[in-house]
C-alpha positions, -999 to 999 in steps of 0.1 A, spaced: 891 201 -500 911 229 -516 883 235 -542 858 237 -514 879 264 -496 883 284 -528 846 281 -536 837 292 -501 860 322 -503 846 332 -537 810 329 -524 819 350 -493 836 377 -514 806 379 -538 782 381 -509 802 410 -493 803 428 -527 765 426 -530 761 435 -493 776 469 -498 759 480 -530 735 509 -532 701 498 -545 685 520 -572 650 517 -587 628 537 -611 590 530 -612 576 540 -646 540 539 -633 545 565 -606 576 581 -623 594 580 -590 630 570 -584 646 557 -552 681 552 -542 687 531 -510 718 523 -491 710 486 -493 682 464 -503 654 456 -478 664 419 -478 700 427 -468 688 453 -443 666 428 -424 693 401 -426 717 422 -406 692 435 -381 704 424 -347 692 425 -311 724 443 -300 724 475 -322 698 493 -343 704 489 -381 706 519 -403 693 524 -439 692 557 -458 674 566 -490 665 594 -514 632 595 -533 626 619 -562 603 625 -592 616 612 -625 651 599 -633 671 630 -624 679 642 -590 678 678 -579 709 694 -562 710 691 -524 685 664 -519 670 655 -485 681 621 -472 656 599 -454 671 576 -428 657 550 -405 670 529 -377 654 496 -370 658 478 -337 645 443 -329 644 430 -293 622 413 -268 610 446 -253 605 483 -261 639 500 -259 631 534 -275 593 538 -270 595 567 -245 630 581 -252 642 581 -288 662 613 -293 688 608 -320 723 624 -322 750 618 -348 788 624 -346 811 622 -376 847 620 -365 837 636 -332 818 665 -348 780 669 -343 759 663 -374 724 679 -376 692 662 -385 663 681 -399 635 665 -380 631 653 -345 632 615 -345 599 599 -341 590 564 -329 570 537 -347 569 501 -338 551 467 -340 547 438 -317 557 405 -333 537 377 -317 549 350 -341 582 345 -358 585 361 -392 615 369 -413 635 346 -390 630 370 -361 616 356 -328 586 371 -311 593 405 -297 591 441 -309 605 459 -339 610 496 -335 615 521 -363 631 555 -358 629 576 -390 647 609 -395 656 634 -423 689 650 -430 702 676 -455 726 663 -481 756 684 -469 751 671 -434 748 635 -447 781 639 -466 798 645 -432 787 610 -422 796 594 -455 831 609 -455 839 602 -418 863 576 -406 841 570 -375 804 575 -373 788 574 -338 752 579 -329 732 581 -297 697 568 -298 678 573 -265 704 568 -238 724 542 -258 756 551 -277 767 531 -308 793 531 -336 782 523 -371 792 488 -382 818 485 -410 791 472 -435 769 503 -427 798 526 -433 804 508 -467 767 512 -474 769 550 -468 799 553 -492 782 532 -519 750 552 -515 769 585 -518 787 573 -549 754 563 -566 738 597 -557 768 616 -570 767 596 -602 731 608 -608 739 644 -599 767 644 -625 742 631 -652 721 662 -645 748 687 -652 
């Protein structure tokens, strides 16, 4: 029994470690690099019906990143009905201070008639946005990140905050290589 508890604790700690790692890829065919706050698999595993899930990324040519990149972000929401179709304005607050986004949030979505990726039938909504690096750093360095999507207010989950910090660390590592 004790071995089972230790093994379970080890598996849990390893899964948490993987859960909060930034994902980095280079495609030699297109000569494009991407850094993501988490892998797509992890992103969809934590997608819930209660709160939209956040993922951020930076795409760039080659292996080296320019100073002050633009961060692409996306919120994904899954539910039984459209929540953000008509009203999807997006606001961020880092420790109570407003954080600017570059583009007005847009809405994309699909209707899921059959279960796929372990999600029941319903709708998936995607709200992409862009943010300057200096504004993104306000989110990554904040103790509390709040956002308002449509009329709903949320606080980022602890694993999403960890993702932002791991993502920032990976991006800063690449920026140092360039110097």
